[in-house]
KEVEXGU-283598 format. One record per residue (C-alpha): x, y, z. Coordinates in steps of 0.5 Angstrom, whole numbers, plus 500, padded with zeros to 3 digits. Layout:
! residues N
XYZ/...
END
This chain:
! residues 1204
624528562/621520560/616520553/613515551/615510544/609506545/603508547/597503549/591504544/584502546/581496545/575492545/574486547/570480548/566478556/571472557/577473553/584476553/587484551/594486553/595494553/603495551/606502554/614503553/618510555/625513554/629517558/634518563/635517567/631510565/623510566/619505570/613503568/606503573/600502571/592504574/585503573/581509576/587512580/589506583/594502582/591495579/591489583/587483581/588475580/585477573/590482572/598481570/604485569/610484565/615488564/621489558/626492557/630493563/623496566/621501560/617497558/611494560/605489558/598489562/594483561/587482563/584475562/578473562/575480561/569482566/564486562/561491567/568490572/573491567/571497563/574503564/581508563/587504564/593509566/600508564/606512567/612512566/616516572/623518573/627523578/625528573/619528572/614522570/608523564/601519563/598516557/591513557/587507554/580505554/577499554/570496552/567489554/562486549/558480551/557475546/550478544/552486542/558483538/557487531/558485524/565485522/569482529/575480528/574472528/581468528/580462523/586458524/590459530/597456531/599449533/604446537/611445534/616442535/623444530/630443529/635447532/637452525/631451521/626455520/619455524/613458521/607459526/601459522/594464523/589467520/584470521/577475518/573480519/570487516/575490515/580486514/584485521/591487522/596481525/600481531/604476535/605475543/611471545/609469554/605475554/611480550/609483544/615479539/619485536/621484529/626489528/630488534/632480529/636483523/630480519/631473522/624473525/619477521/612477519/609475513/605480510/604477502/599471500/594467502/591465507/593463512/600465509/599472510/600475518/604468519/610468523/617466521/623464525/630462521/635459524/632457530/635457537/634455544/632463545/626462540/622457544/616460548/607460549/606464541/599467541/597471534/592477535/588480530/585487531/581492527/576498528/571492531/575490536/580484539/581477538/586473541/587466539/589459543/595460545/600454542/607452544/614453540/620447542/626448539/631441539/637439537/636434531/637428535/632430540/626432535/621426535/617425528/610424530/605420525/600424524/593424527/585428528/586432534/579435532/576430527/570432523/563430525/556429522/551434522/544434520/541440516/535444513/533442506/537448502/542449508/549451510/554447514/561448515/566441517/572442520/578438520/583438525/591433524/597434528/604430528/611431527/611434521/605437520/601433515/597436509/589436510/585435504/577433503/573427498/567425497/567419495/573418489/572426488/576431491/574437494/581441496/585443490/592438490/597444489/594448495/593444501/592446507/597444513/594442519/587444518/582445512/574447513/570444508/564450506/557446503/551451501/545449499/545443500/539438498/542431499/545427505/552425503/558422506/565426506/572424508/578428512/584425509/591428512/598426509/605426512/611423511/610417517/603416513/595417512/589417516/582418514/576420518/569421514/563425517/556424515/552430512/544428512/539432510/532433514/525431511/520436513/513432513/509432507/502436505/495433509/491430503/484430502/482436506/475437506/469440510/464435512/459440518/458448517/454451522/453459521/459460526/463454525/466449520/468442521/474439517/476433516/483431512/489425511/495425514/500423508/505422512/508415513/512417519/507420525/508427525/508432532/502436531/498439525/496446524/489449522/489455517/484459516/482466513/476470509/476469502/478476499/481479506/488482504/490479511/495472513/492466514/490465522/492459526/490454530/496449533/497443537/492439533/493432535/487429530/485429523/478432524/478439528/472445528/473452528/469456531/468463532/466465525/462470521/455468519/454467511/462468510/466465505/473462508/479459506/482452509/489449510/492444513/499443515/503438518/508440524/515434525/521434530/524438523/518444523/512445518/511442512/508445506/500446506/495443503/491445498/485451499/479449501/473454501/467454504/461458506/458458513/450458514/445464514/442467521/437472520/441479520/443482527/442490525/438494521/437497514/442503514/441510511/433509510/431516508/424518504/422522499/415524496/414523488/406525488/402527493/400520494/406516493/413516496/420513493/425510500/431508499/436505505/443502505/443494506/444492514/451492517/451485519/446481514/449475516/445472510/443473503/438479504/431475502/427483501/425487506/419489510/416496510/411497516/408504515/401508519/399514518/397513525/403510529/399511536/395505535/397498536/403495531/399489528/394495524/400498520/401496514/405492510/410493504/414488501/420488496/426484494/433485495/434492492/435498496/429502494/422502493/416506492/410505496/403508492/396509495/397513501/393519503/395526501/395532507/397526512/403525516/406518515/410513520/415507517/421503520/423497516/427491516/430486512/430479513/434472510/432465509/433464516/428470519/427477521/432483523/431488528/426494525/430501524/428507527/421510526/421515521/416520518/414523511/409528509/404527503/404533502/407535494/413539495/414539502/421536504/422529507/425528515/432530516/435523517/442522520/440527526/446528531/448531537/455532541/457537546/463541544/463546550/459548556/455552552/454549546/452543542/453541535/447539531/449535525/445530520/444528512/441532506/434530505/435527498/434533492/428536496/428544494/430546502/430553503/431554511/430549517/427550523/430546530/426546537/430545543/428544550/431542557/430535558/427537565/423543562/418540556/413545556/418551555/421549548/425554544/425555536/430557532/430558523/436558519/438558512/440551510/445547511/447540513/450542522/448548525/451550533/447552538/450556543/448560549/446553553/446551560/453547562/452539565/444540563/441536558/438538552/433535547/433537539/428536533/429538526/425539520/425542513/422547510/420549503/416554498/411549499/411549506/414546512/416538513/416533518/420534525/425528527/425524534/428528539/436527539/439527546/445531549/448534555/453540555/460539558/461542566/463549566/471549565/476553561/475549554/473543551/475537552/481533547/477529541/478522539/482519545/485513543/488507548/491501547/496497550/503496548/506490552/505489559/507494563/505500557/499504554/499509548/494514548/492519542/488525541/485529537/487537540/480540543/476545538/477553540/484552543/487558541/493559546/499556544/502555552/500549556/499543555/495536557/494532562/493524562/490521568/491513569/487509574/488503576/481499576/478493580/471490579/470496576/472501580/479505582/483501586/490506587/491513587/491516580/498516576/498524572/502525566/504531565/506533558/507540558/506540550/499543547/502540540/503534543/497528541/500522544/503519550/506512553/505511560/510505562/511502569/504499569/502492571/500485567/494484566/491489569/485494567/486501567/481508566/484513562/482520561/485526557/484535559/487540557/491546560/493553559/495559563/487560565/487553568/484545566/479544561/474538561/475532561/475527555/470521556/473515560/477510556/479503559/484498556/488492559/495491560/497484555/500478559/507479561/511476556/519474556/524479555/529479548/532473546/540474545/541473538/547472533/548473526/552470520/554471514/556466510/557464503/552462498/547468500/545465506/546467514/545462520/542466525/543463533/540464539/540463546/533463551/532471554/534472561/528475563/523469562/516469565/511464564/511458560/517459555/513457548/518458543/520464539/518468532/523470527/522476522/526478517/525482510/529487507/529494509/527496503/521492503/514492506/512486509/516481514/518473512/516470519/517464521/515461528/520456531/519450538/523453545/527447543/529450537/536454537/539456530/536457522/539458516/536464511/536462504/536466498/538472501/540478495/547480494/548488496/542488501/540490507/536486511/533487518/532481523/527481529/527476534/522474540/520469545/514468545/510465552/503463553/500470553/504472547/510474544/516478547/520484546/524483540/532483539/532487532/539486527/541488521/546486517/548488510/551482504/556484499/555487493/557485486/555487479/547487477/546479474/540481470/539487465/534493465/527491464/522494459/526499454/523503450/520510445/516514449/518520445/521521439/523527433/527528427/534529432/532526438/529520442/526519449/528512452/524509458/526503462/525500469/530498474/533490474/529485477/530487486/532480486/538481481/540488482/545487486/546493490/543499489/543501482/548508482/547510474/545507467/549507461/546508455/548505448/547507441/549507434/547507427/545501424/550503418/556504423/560501426/562506432/557506439/556512443/554512450/550517456/550515462/544517468/541516474/534517472/530511469/529515462/534519458/533523452/538522446/540529443/544530436/542524431/541525424/535525422/530519417/536514421/535507424/538507431/540501436/539502443/541498449/541500457/546497462/545498470/552498475/552498481/559500485/562493483/560494476/555494470/551488469/548484461/546490456/539489455/536487448/536493443/531496441/531499434/528506433/528511427/528519427/524523423/524526417/528533417/521538419/519543415/517550418/511549423/504550420/500549425/499552433/496551439/495543439/493540445/488536447/481540449/477534452/479527454/474521456/476514457/476511450/476519446/481525445/478532443/484534440/485541437/489546432/490553429/492554422/495560419/491564414/497562409/496555409/493551404/487548406/488542400/494539404/492534408/494533415/496526419/495524426/499519429/498515436/501508438/502506431/495508429/494514424/489518420/488523415/485530417/482535412/487541412/481546413/479542420/482544426/479539431/478532430/476527435/480521436/476514438/476507440/482508445/484505452/481507459/486510463/493509458/498514456/497516449/501520445/500524438/503527433/500532427/504531421/503534414/504531407/506537404/512537399/513530401/516532407/512528412/516531418/514532425/510538426/506538433/506533439/502532446/501527451/495525454/493520459/486518457/481518463/479511468/473507467/469510473/461509470/462501468/454499468/449503464/443507467/436503467/429504467/426502474/419505473/414509468/410513472/403514467/400519472/405524471/409522464/416522467/421516467/425514474/432512472/437507476/443511475/450507476/454509482/462512482/468508487/468513493/475516492/473518485/474526484/469528479/467535479/460535476/455530473/451531467/445527464/444526457/438525454/439523446/434521441/435513439/435516431/441519433/445513435/443508430/445513424/451514427/453507429/455510436/457504440/458508446/457515448/465517448/464517440/461523441/463530441/462530449/465537449/461541444/455539447/456542453/459548450/453549446/448547452/451552457/451558451/443556450/440553455/434557455/433553448/432547453/425548454/423549447/421543443/425542437/421540431/427535431/429530436/436533439/441530444/440535450/442535457/438534464/441535469/447538472/448535479/454535484/453528486/450522484/444520486/441513486/434515483/433520478/426522475/427524468/422528465/420533473/420539469/425541475/432545473/438542476/444548476/441551470/439545466/432544465/430536465/423537460/417533460/419528454/415528448/411522447/411516442/419517441/425513443/431516447/436513450/440516456/447516459/451519465/457524464/462525470/466531469/473529473/477534477/482535472/488541471/490540464/484539460/477538461/477530462/471525462/468519463/462516460/457510462/454506457/448508453/441506457/437501453/431506448/425507452/419512450/413514452/406512450/400517449/397520456/391519458/387524453/384518449/381515454/378520458/375522450/372515450/369515457/365523455/362523447/360530448/367531446/366529439/361534438/366538440/373536437/370534430/370540427/375543429/379537427/376538419/377545419/385543421/385538415/381543410/387548413/393543411/390541404/390549402/397551405/400545401/396546394/399553395/406552397/406547391/405553386/409557389/415553388/413552380/413559380/420561384/422555379/421559373/423566376/429564380/432558380/439560383/435562390/430556389/436551388/437554395/432553398/431546396/438544399/436548406/430543405/433538404/437539409/431538414/431531410/436528412/438526419/443531422/448527428/451533430/447536435/450544434/448543426/440541429/440547432/443552426/438549421/432550425/433557426/434557419/427553418/423558422/426564418/423561412/417559415/415565417/414568410/409563410/405565415/397564414/392566419/385563420/380565426/377562429/374561437/380559439/384564436/389565429/391557427/
END
């Protein structure tokens, strides 16, 4: 029975190349070999079968390969009279653009050789690939059998290229003549060299031939920093040695000169030069020179300037700056504050150009580039300018009005969305009779601020108002009419009132809460548009939205809303209109978005409908082609059988065609409502993907070559190449002309994976991308870890942290770090390894200085060590004397530390707190300390130590990050109302993304700020202030004898304006009336959402403010009769004060004689009342003691007004 000695192997070849399948069998009787393809005997002019070993061996050679026709399973069948056996092999054929990275390449193939009989002949072959390919030899299309020649024919397995893989034939004879091919094979594929003949002659027949160039070097042009390979091949008999020189400098190693062929690799070329190839043998020396010229890009244009601006255009002028003519210019521009790249205008033929379509009153940046046949030159310097102004094209936003009093209103708004210039001010038109001609409405002018007050209104009337903003050019459009009722305590009109249908019987209403009005309920009026006389009224609790159910399907409804307080009903809004959906089983999908992906595909996304409960079902996406706005063909319905799906791609569409799209959900009960129609136009037809080939070269460069796409549509205008590291976010983008076919990428990082995207462009846009990835070889890091620092320290350990080496110098993935440390007084180094960027080193000696370095490793090895950092461990710690050391509260510039002390601790032993190379001493009996003058949003580590017994060891440690600086602007006084004794304060605003739990409005006497020399509110103990205020908030209604700090309001959001002293409660805090003739300041305190500790951020102190005496004095002057009443009263009061003073003085002298100790105690308390106290809690305690003392000295004078 036949058996195979050698079975054919699977092979991967290249279209236009060669493959050979080898098959050999043995058996008795001797078998014969036949070849079949898909069960049929192979037969083609490109297929050649050659037998050896008496027909027991056979080679099937296919040349040239064809991609689709030759890919198949080939069968080798060995047959004799007893049986037949079959072996199979698979053939894959790749196009040039499909060749994977690492596919074998023949760097040097065998050359024609003539040798004398009995001498040694060597056929050279060099190949490269990843992994390194194996080299095999064929002679006259048959495999060279090295084992059957008693060692006369052998393949060299050692030595460098091209010796490794060479075929050496000793004692050559006439049978060795033939056509030789070397074959390179690895896991990526198979590649054959070109064939070369070997001739064996008698000595008298061998012809000696002087050297000549079969492939002389050629001239090249490269970009600055580019790379090129110069190839030189010479032949002769004997074969010449080949080397390269440049001027007098040799570029090849004289003791290792290659034979016949030499390739000179040049990288990072910045200067043109001549390179000479020299071929040498016993019969002579020849030379050939090639020039490598560095192409020059154009220089940057000069003197770029703006010669004219309008509201929507800018005209630029510049000088070329190039002696040689340029092809054209590129004008680039972008908004100054934009994070996006520059927009481009190409093909500019002159040095003057106007750019239109700009936004009014916006700052732009402009620059110009010159382009020649080589490419783009560097950009000119950037020129900035601002477009001109226009009148606003939109009205002020979010206009709101609220009552300050029965005759004053506060109006607030946001600037127009499209101001088109610098808003000079606003005009508010208002009238209590809106039906009258508009020319009779009153006008209130204000500046560019976002709020104003309107005074002199008539109480009890309903006013209509609307407003506009204006620039220096003109007025913008009016806002919607807003109504407000001048009745104290009545809420203002809700703003932002909207109605939207959710179901066929439900409409959802939403609005903005009308300021800080004390709303208890809302009243809603709604009616069918066809029956305005039949109105429905609904009352519901205060909220920000409301769903109206039980409506008729497919019906238009009108809605009007008003807020109610304890004082009465506010003004109804203008009617909002909405139509219920048609009677369906479900609501429509929400937020449908359609976008064109390319010329033939559209992507549709949506959100699920509300109130959909079933799990089984799906969506129908309906796509209709439009012509002149009307459907032009049968709609295309795409079924998405998954209710969890939220997107679909519709393909196979026509280019540059408008389609309408709607989406509906369906369940087992039927179809839901259709979404709103979305229209989208497909893009113009764009080219298909071009063919791209990438070759990595030395010097961290890659050569990108390409060919035009097979599918081109329209005029081909160029290419666009994008590339980046896979671990980076942004692509580097390069644009090329349609005649360009290659580009050399320089400066690639070692050990990185790069992704390249190449696409062709036509007038419609950028076409499909050809995407490839390449990997550069890893190396050891060329730099060291950065910013090595100490982040924790004890007596026996230290915690170190660092950052990886710079990205460009990592040279691969960092696999681990080695931390090297030693006692500076010792010689022994210790090391630990970690994969993290931080490490805790344990087992250190107390009070010892260590030298620490860190080194980064890739798979290729370690880089250099970082500069050393020296640390000194703490001394041996004492037995712990504190517990519960922690952070009680954090602000942006201060931290409140607290701890507990055991009863046995000696309070005379002082404590010390260390933090960030600073220290502060604390009295031993204290259990808290406020650390101030810190930096916002910064990490700090605090260490509590004892100096007892001179140990100085670490006792407790805690780390914290200070709060961010959210409130940068201080509160400012806007308006002082003499009529109601309140102060209007403009409050600072916080960023929208800030996570704030509560806002506190804090009022503090000027005397406290001055005496304590507080520079900012965070120098106070704000945590204690809040605790005391929460525990005894009812005391805030009292008027203490001494001014003290208090919290006027607690708010969940921060209004733009706050009325200080309005006698209202805000979340339990009383905003009491301010005393007259006393200086106060205020600030805003934000309590942040922090899980670990109380975290606050405070604004700066406001400027000082004071309320003067009210209008009582002026009223007394107007009514002289009151003087006859007040005169006697004042006289009685003066007499009472005099009597009390005399009695107190005598009583004090008596107590000094009888009870000196008690007198001293009382004197101390009285003195304490005189000394200004900074702590608001201590002031509260003293006030309570003062009341106790005064109770024993109460005198009563009975008058007509009662006891005085």
